[in-house]
One Martini backbone bead per residue (centre of mass of N, CA, C, O) as a GRO file, in nm:
protein
  100
    1MET     BB    1   2.096  11.206  10.020
    2ARG     BB    2   1.752  11.119   9.991
    3TYR     BB    3   1.442  11.259  10.025
    4LEU     BB    4   1.124  11.127  10.098
    5LYS     BB    5   1.070  11.242  10.398
    6ASN     BB    6   0.992  11.590  10.529
    7GLU     BB    7   0.887  11.647  10.837
    8LEU     BB    8   0.820  11.757  11.151
    9CYS     BB    9   0.815  11.439  11.283
   10ARG     BB   10   0.955  11.312  11.014
   11TYR     BB   11   1.215  11.097  10.853
   12THR     BB   12   1.314  11.002  10.514
   13GLY     BB   13   1.591  10.817  10.372
   14LYS     BB   14   1.830  10.773  10.097
   15CYS     BB   15   2.047  10.669   9.893
   16LYS     BB   16   2.180  10.786   9.585
   17GLY     BB   17   2.268  10.522   9.510
   18LYS     BB   18   2.175  10.295   9.272
   19LYS     BB   19   2.286  10.019   9.437
   20CYS     BB   20   2.169  10.124   9.698
   21SER     BB   21   1.951  10.011   9.990
   22TRP     BB   22   1.972  10.236  10.185
   23ARG     BB   23   1.771  10.324  10.479
   24MET     BB   24   1.590  10.575  10.677
   25HIS     BB   25   1.425  10.642  11.005
   26ALA     BB   26   1.292  10.942  11.171
   27SER     BB   27   1.221  11.107  11.482
   28VAL     BB   28   1.110  11.321  11.691
   29MET     BB   29   1.176  11.453  11.980
   30PRO     BB   30   1.042  11.594  12.266
   31ASN     BB   31   1.218  11.872  12.225
   32GLY     BB   32   1.189  11.943  11.895
   33VAL     BB   33   1.502  11.923  11.765
   34THR     BB   34   1.560  11.620  11.760
   35TYR     BB   35   1.658  11.315  11.619
   36GLN     BB   36   1.559  10.961  11.589
   37VAL     BB   37   1.667  10.666  11.499
   38LYS     BB   38   1.468  10.378  11.415
   39THR     BB   39   1.552  10.290  11.112
   40ILE     BB   40   1.757  10.048  10.928
   41LYS     BB   41   1.799   9.961  10.583
   42GLY     BB   42   2.029   9.798  10.467
   43LYS     BB   43   2.331   9.827  10.289
   44HIS     BB   44   2.605  10.030  10.287
   45CYS     BB   45   2.807  10.053   9.968
   46CYS     BB   46   2.916  10.327   9.976
   47LYS     BB   47   3.110  10.582   9.964
   48ARG     BB   48   3.251  10.837  10.123
   49LEU     BB   49   3.182  11.173  10.136
   50LEU     BB   50   3.358  11.492  10.190
   51ASP     BB   51   3.116  11.640  10.072
   52ASN     BB   52   2.888  11.911  10.182
   53PRO     BB   53   2.625  12.107  10.090
   54ALA     BB   54   2.549  12.213  10.388
   55ALA     BB   55   2.838  12.350  10.379
   56THR     BB   56   2.843  12.660  10.408
   57CYS     BB   57   2.983  12.961  10.439
   58SER     BB   58   2.833  13.025  10.714
   59TRP     BB   59   2.905  12.759  10.852
   60ILE     BB   60   3.212  12.791  10.837
   61ALA     BB   61   3.226  13.059  10.988
   62ARG     BB   62   3.117  12.950  11.259
   63LYS     BB   63   3.336  12.716  11.297
   64LEU     BB   64   3.600  12.927  11.247
   65PHE     BB   65   3.588  13.175  11.432
   66HIS     BB   66   3.796  13.110  11.664
   67ASP     BB   67   4.040  13.057  11.478
   68VAL     BB   68   4.043  13.345  11.351
   69LYS     BB   69   4.063  13.502  11.613
   70VAL     BB   70   4.343  13.380  11.705
   71GLU     BB   71   4.418  13.377  11.370
   72PRO     BB   72   4.383  13.623  11.138
   73ASN     BB   73   4.623  13.495  10.928
   74ILE     BB   74   4.492  13.257  10.820
   75SER     BB   75   4.488  13.015  10.604
   76VAL     BB   76   4.313  12.828  10.383
   77ILE     BB   77   4.469  12.565  10.430
   78ASP     BB   78   4.427  12.560  10.739
   79MET     BB   79   4.122  12.561  10.732
   80SER     BB   80   4.096  12.297  10.576
   81LYS     BB   81   4.235  12.125  10.794
   82ILE     BB   82   4.029  12.175  11.015
   83LEU     BB   83   3.784  12.057  10.872
   84MET     BB   84   3.902  11.775  10.842
   85ARG     BB   85   3.960  11.717  11.142
   86LYS     BB   86   3.669  11.795  11.273
   87PHE     BB   87   3.457  11.700  11.001
   88ASN     BB   88   3.543  11.550  10.744
   89LEU     BB   89   3.591  11.802  10.537
   90HIS     BB   90   3.563  11.907  10.188
   91LYS     BB   91   3.653  12.220  10.051
   92LYS     BB   92   3.683  12.459   9.854
   93HIS     BB   93   3.880  12.737   9.872
   94ASN     BB   94   3.667  12.947   9.774
   95THR     BB   95   3.458  12.877   9.996
   96ILE     BB   96   3.639  12.949  10.236
   97TRP     BB   97   3.718  13.238  10.147
   98ARG     BB   98   3.427  13.365  10.162
   99GLN     BB   99   3.416  13.360  10.487
  100ASN     BB  100   3.664  13.565  10.544
   0.00000   0.00000   0.00000
């Protein structure tokens, strides 16, 4: 997704795909924390990517904290499987290893 407008009270973004016309607009909810999608225009014709650059090492560490606490000797492959199962997310093994 490419951000067109990213302000405190509203957000507009569009797909990065060159041939894709999909775009969305969202506004902040009264609680000031979450956003509500107001409009979606165009059809999203791109395939879904399983990698998310926002999923950083620290984000992965927070999400896998309880799994590692239960099984301290968990392998990187098993952590990768948990990320795929819970979040439909694929990250390189060295990114997952860094959080360990």
